[in-house]
C-alpha positions in Angstrom: 128.3 164.7 -3.5 129.4 163.3 -6.9 128.6 165.4 -10.0 126.6 164.2 -12.9 128.7 164.5 -16.1 127.4 165.5 -19.5 128.5 163.4 -22.5 131.5 164.7 -24.5 131.0 167.1 -27.4 130.7 165.4 -30.8 133.6 165.9 -33.3 131.7 168.5 -35.4 131.5 172.2 -35.7 134.5 173.8 -34.0 135.7 170.2 -33.4 135.2 169.0 -36.9 137.8 166.5 -38.0 141.0 167.8 -39.7 144.5 166.5 -40.3 146.7 169.5 -39.2 148.7 167.4 -36.7 149.7 165.0 -39.5 152.3 167.6 -40.5 154.1 167.3 -37.2 157.9 166.7 -37.2 159.6 164.6 -34.6 162.5 166.3 -32.7 165.2 164.3 -31.0 163.4 161.1 -31.9 164.7 158.2 -29.8 167.0 160.5 -27.8 164.6 161.6 -25.0 161.8 159.8 -23.1 158.5 161.4 -21.9 158.8 165.1 -22.6 155.5 166.0 -21.1 155.7 169.8 -20.5 157.4 172.6 -22.4 158.4 176.1 -21.4 160.2 178.9 -23.3 161.6 182.3 -22.4 163.1 183.3 -25.8 163.1 182.2 -29.4 164.9 179.1 -30.5 165.1 177.8 -26.9 162.7 175.6 -24.9 162.9 173.6 -21.7 161.2 170.2 -21.1 160.9 167.8 -18.2 161.6 164.1 -19.0 161.8 160.7 -17.2 164.4 160.5 -14.5 163.5 163.8 -13.0 165.7 165.8 -15.5 165.0 169.2 -17.0 166.4 169.6 -20.5 167.3 172.7 -22.5 166.7 172.3 -26.2 167.9 175.0 -28.7 169.0 175.8 -32.2 167.3 176.8 -35.5 166.1 173.2 -35.8 165.9 172.6 -32.1 168.3 169.7 -32.4 170.7 170.5 -29.6 170.0 169.6 -25.9 171.6 169.5 -22.5 170.6 168.6 -19.0 170.0 171.7 -17.0 169.1 170.1 -13.6 167.7 167.0 -11.9 164.8 167.3 -9.4 165.7 164.2 -7.5 168.9 162.1 -7.2 170.8 161.3 -10.3 168.7 158.6 -11.9 169.0 156.9 -15.3 165.8 156.1 -17.3 164.5 152.7 -16.3 166.6 152.7 -13.1 165.1 154.0 -9.8 161.4 154.6 -9.5 159.7 157.9 -10.2 158.9 158.3 -6.5 162.7 158.6 -5.8 163.9 160.3 -9.1 160.9 162.6 -9.5 158.7 163.2 -12.5 158.4 166.9 -13.6 155.0 167.2 -15.3 154.5 170.9 -15.5 157.0 173.7 -16.4 156.3 177.5 -16.5 158.6 180.5 -16.4 157.8 183.1 -13.7 157.8 186.8 -14.4 161.3 187.2 -13.0 162.6 184.5 -15.4 162.8 181.6 -13.0 161.6 178.1 -14.1 158.7 176.9 -12.0 158.6 173.0 -12.0 155.7 171.0 -10.7 156.8 167.4 -9.8 154.1 164.9 -9.1 156.2 163.2 -6.4 158.7 165.8 -5.1 156.5 168.9 -5.0 156.8 172.4 -6.6 160.3 173.8 -7.3 161.8 177.0 -8.6 164.9 176.5 -10.7 167.7 178.9 -11.6 170.1 176.8 -13.6 171.2 174.2 -11.0 169.8 175.6 -7.8 166.3 175.4 -6.5 163.9 175.8 -3.6 160.3 174.8 -2.6 157.8 177.4 -3.7 154.3 177.5 -2.1 151.4 179.0 -4.1 149.0 181.6 -2.7 146.1 183.6 -4.1 142.7 185.0 -3.5 141.0 181.9 -4.7 143.3 179.4 -3.0 141.4 176.2 -2.3 138.5 177.1 -4.6 137.6 175.5 -8.0 135.4 176.4 -10.9 134.6 174.7 -14.2 136.3 176.6 -17.1 135.4 174.2 -19.9 133.8 170.7 -19.9 132.5 168.0 -22.3 135.9 167.7 -23.9 136.4 164.7 -26.3 138.9 163.1 -24.0 141.1 163.5 -20.9 142.6 167.0 -20.8 146.2 167.6 -19.6 148.1 170.9 -19.7 146.6 174.1 -20.8 148.7 176.9 -22.4 148.0 180.3 -24.0 147.4 180.5 -27.7 148.8 184.1 -27.8 145.4 185.5 -28.7 143.5 185.7 -25.4 142.7 182.0 -25.6 144.2 178.7 -24.7 145.3 175.4 -26.2 144.1 172.3 -24.2 146.0 169.1 -25.0 143.8 165.9 -24.9 146.2 163.2 -23.8 143.6 160.3 -24.0 140.9 160.3 -26.6 137.7 158.4 -25.8 137.2 155.7 -28.5 133.8 155.3 -30.0 133.4 151.9 -28.4 133.7 153.4 -24.9 131.8 156.7 -25.4 128.5 155.2 -24.6 130.0 153.5 -21.5 131.4 156.9 -20.5 128.0 158.6 -21.0 126.3 156.0 -18.8 128.9 156.5 -16.1 128.5 160.2 -16.4 124.8 159.9 -15.6 125.5 157.7 -12.5 127.8 159.7 -10.3 127.5 157.3 -7.3 128.4 154.3 -9.4 131.4 156.2 -10.9 132.5 157.2 -7.4 132.1 153.6 -6.1 134.2 152.1 -9.0 136.9 154.8 -8.5 137.2 154.0 -4.9 137.3 150.3 -5.5 140.1 150.8 -8.1 141.9 153.2 -5.7 141.7 150.7 -2.8 142.8 147.9 -5.1 145.9 149.9 -6.1 146.7 150.8 -2.5 146.3 147.2 -1.5 148.6 145.9 -4.2 151.2 148.6 -3.5 151.2 147.6 0.2 151.5 143.9 -0.7 154.3 144.7 -3.1 156.3 146.5 -0.3 155.5 143.7 2.2 156.8 140.9 -0.1 159.3 143.1 -2.0 157.8 142.2 -5.4 158.6 144.4 -8.4 156.0 142.6 -10.6 153.1 143.3 -8.1 154.2 146.9 -7.8 154.1 147.3 -11.6 150.7 145.6 -11.6 149.5 148.2 -9.0 150.7 151.0 -11.2 148.6 149.8 -14.1 145.5 150.9 -12.1 144.7 154.6 -12.8 147.7 154.6 -15.2 147.3 156.9 -18.1 149.8 154.9 -20.2 147.5 151.8 -19.9 144.5 153.8 -20.9 146.3 155.5 -23.7 147.6 152.2 -25.1 144.0 151.0 -25.0 142.7 154.0 -27.0 145.6 153.8 -29.5 144.5 150.2 -30.2 141.2 151.7 -31.5 142.4 154.9 -33.2 145.5 157.1 -33.8 143.3 160.2 -33.4 145.2 163.1 -31.6 143.4 166.3 -30.6 144.4 169.8 -29.2 141.3 171.9 -28.4 141.5 175.7 -28.8 139.2 177.7 -26.5 138.6 181.5 -26.0 139.0 183.3 -22.7 135.6 182.2 -21.6 136.2 178.5 -22.2 134.1 178.3 -25.4 135.5 175.9 -28.0 136.7 177.9 -31.1 138.7 175.3 -33.0 140.9 172.2 -32.8 144.1 170.6 -34.3 143.7 167.0 -35.1 145.8 164.2 -36.6 145.0 160.6 -37.7 148.2 159.3 -39.1 149.9 158.4 -35.8 152.8 160.9 -36.4 152.0 162.5 -33.1 149.9 160.8 -30.4 149.1 161.1 -26.7 149.6 164.9 -26.5 150.0 166.3 -23.0 150.8 169.9 -23.9 150.8 172.3 -26.9 153.1 175.3 -26.6 153.6 177.9 -29.3 157.2 179.3 -29.5 157.7 181.7 -32.4 156.7 180.1 -35.7 156.4 176.6 -34.2 154.1 174.7 -31.9 155.7 172.1 -29.7 153.7 169.1 -28.6 154.8 167.1 -25.5 153.8 163.7 -24.3 154.7 161.6 -21.2 154.8 158.4 -23.3 156.6 159.3 -26.5 160.4 159.2 -27.2 160.3 162.4 -29.2 159.1 166.0 -29.1 156.5 167.1 -31.7 157.1 170.3 -33.7 154.5 171.8 -35.9 155.2 174.9 -38.2 152.5 177.5 -37.6 154.3 180.6 -39.0 153.9 182.4 -42.3 150.5 182.0 -43.9 151.8 181.3 -47.4 154.2 178.6 -46.3 151.6 177.2 -44.0 149.1 177.0 -46.9 151.8 175.3 -49.1 152.4 172.8 -46.4 148.7 172.3 -46.0 148.4 171.7 -49.8 151.2 169.2 -49.6 149.6 167.4 -46.8 146.2 167.5 -48.5 147.9 166.1 -51.7 149.4 163.3 -49.7 146.1 162.7 -48.1 144.4 162.6 -51.5 147.0 160.2 -52.8 146.4 158.1 -49.8 142.7 158.3 -50.3 143.1 157.4 -54.0 145.1 154.3 -53.1 142.4 153.5 -50.6 139.8 153.9 -53.3 141.8 151.6 -55.7 142.0 149.1 -53.0 138.3 149.5 -52.3 137.6 149.1 -56.0 139.5 145.9 -56.1 137.5 144.8 -53.1 134.3 145.8 -54.8 135.3 143.7 -57.9 135.8 140.8 -55.6 132.5 141.6 -54.0 130.8 141.6 -57.4 132.3 138.2 -58.1 131.2 137.0 -54.8 127.8 138.6 -55.4 127.4 136.6 -58.7 128.3 133.5 -56.8 125.7 134.4 -54.1 123.1 135.0 -56.9 123.8 131.5 -58.2 123.6 130.1 -54.7 120.4 132.2 -54.1 118.8 130.7 -57.2 119.6 127.3 -55.8 118.2 128.3 -52.5 115.0 129.5 -54.2 114.6 126.1 -55.8 115.3 124.5 -52.4 112.9 127.0 -50.9 110.1 125.9 -53.3 110.7 122.4 -52.2 110.6 123.5 -48.7 107.3 125.2 -49.3 105.9 121.9 -50.4 107.3 120.4 -47.3 105.8 123.2 -45.3 102.4 122.5 -46.9 102.7 118.8 -46.0 103.8 119.8 -42.5 100.8 122.1 -42.1 98.6 119.2 -43.1 100.3 117.0 -40.6 99.8 119.8 -38.0 96.1 119.9 -38.8 95.9 116.1 -38.4 97.9 116.4 -35.3 95.6 119.0 -33.9 92.6 116.7 -34.6 94.5 113.8 -32.9 95.2 116.1 -30.0 91.5 117.0 -29.8 90.5 113.3 -29.9 93.2 112.6 -27.4 91.8 115.3 -25.1 88.4 113.6 -25.5 89.9 110.3 -24.6 91.6 111.8 -21.7 88.3 113.2 -20.5 86.6 109.8 -20.9 89.6 108.2 -19.2 89.2 110.7 -16.3 85.5 109.7 -16.1 86.5 106.0 -16.1 89.1 106.7 -13.4 86.4 108.4 -11.3 84.0 105.5 -11.8 86.8 103.0 -11.1 87.5 104.9 -7.9 83.8 104.6 -7.0 84.0 100.9 -7.8 87.1 100.6 -5.6 85.1 102.1 -2.8 82.3 99.6 -3.5 84.9 96.7 -3.6 86.3 98.0 -0.3 82.8 98.1 1.2 82.1 94.6 -0.2 85.3 93.4 1.3 84.2 94.9 4.6 80.9 93.1 4.2 82.7 89.8 3.3 84.8 90.2 6.5 81.7 90.8 8.6 80.0 87.8 6.8 83.0 85.6 7.6 82.8 86.7 11.1 79.1 85.9 11.2 79.8 82.5 9.6 82.4 81.8 12.2 79.9 82.8 14.9 77.2 80.6 13.2 79.6 77.6 13.1 80.2 78.1 16.8 76.5 78.2 17.4 76.0 75.0 15.3 78.7 73.3 17.3 77.0 74.4 20.5 73.7 73.3 19.1 75.1 69.9 18.2 76.3 69.6 21.8 72.9 70.5 23.0 71.3 68.0 20.6 73.6 65.3 21.8 72.7 66.1 25.4 69.0 66.0 24.5 69.4 62.6 22.8 70.9 61.3 26.0 68.0 62.8 28.0 65.6 61.2 25.6 67.4 57.9 25.9 67.1 58.0 29.7 63.5 59.0 29.4 62.9 56.0 27.2 64.7 53.8 29.7 62.5 55.3 32.4 59.5 54.7 30.3 60.6 51.1 29.6 61.3 50.8 33.3 57.9 52.1 34.1 56.5 49.6 31.6 58.5 46.9 33.2 57.3 48.0 36.6 53.7 48.0 35.4 54.2 44.6 33.8 55.8 43.4 37.1 52.9 44.9 38.9 50.5 43.0 36.6 52.5 39.9 37.1 52.5 40.5 40.8 48.8 41.1 40.6 48.3 37.9 38.7 50.5 36.1 41.1 48.5 37.5 43.9 45.4 36.4 42.2 46.8 33.0 41.7 47.9 32.9 45.3 44.5 34.1 46.3 42.9 31.4 44.1 45.2 28.8 45.6 44.3 30.0 49.0 40.6 29.8 48.2 41.0 26.5 46.7 42.7 25.3 49.8 39.9 26.6 51.9 37.5 25.0 49.7 39.3 21.7 50.0 39.2 22.1 53.7 
């Protein structure tokens, strides 16, 4: 289960800022590359591991002589073959029998005696166990070495810049997120390295090495600050002091080793070895005074510069006052505009209120109009029904006209029958008269006879 991390200790108290490391001298500047770890077995002689898998012996009153003692891997020149082949000795320590124990991050652990060596396996009662000795350090710790007083020096190779401290604090409180990001970065690096081998691309391989690369992180922190720190702790892991620098004379410290009157400071990224005098108290105080004097001169120059800047600021301030007065005048005009605008707002609110009333009346009219539309629709329905009735009435009229015409024909025939009857009656009268005449004639005939 990932562990919740507490935020780093602030740079105060035992970690209060100081400039002790600004007195560091650079040894073999430009002649060696990446002296990360230092070991010593006698005064005026130290051993360091550098790029290319080489172990160097450095000696002399000024530590200005050096020679190659051995190479962990094949003979490799700096910038030639990769570290995986040449090796990269990152930890050196002399054993009790005077052998040099070398921890190489690629080729394992070796014990060297001049130019012979063998693999040495570590054993112990707590093998495989871990425990927290000290935490909440102000950056990424590297090597730890004795301070000669039952305590230890812990080199801080990468200092957390102020801009990233809050990000680190948040990540410390979210262990699962921290674990997820770490795994994603790790898998990304493995993927890029595999791809680089597949396509034989040196540029992709270099890009892969940028992930989880201390040099990349250190360059980022150096872009924010030149702060360098070596933390001193007691035998229980309590912070009791620190050595700090701000000038950039010594940066990215991986190990602090005291040898006689000097402390040597290693780094996997620098092309020099740092040397700090920590011997006689009087000379140390003199050097401290010189350093403080230089610091005061530097601060004085900075104050002069700041004073000049302040004069410029005063001048700019006067200009700003003049501009401010103009702005006040314009502000007064704007206040009048604001007052007018407020009046317009009031009128606008009244208009909005009237508009809302009109909207309400309009909605009522719309409702009435909708009712009228319904009535119109019903009237149209009635008109349609009336037109249907008219059409039916016209049909009835037409049929009635047909009936009237037939009745007129019947009446005409009845008239003819009547006239015929009259004629028959008249004929009958004529016939009667004729009969009477005939009868009279017959009677007259009889009478004549």
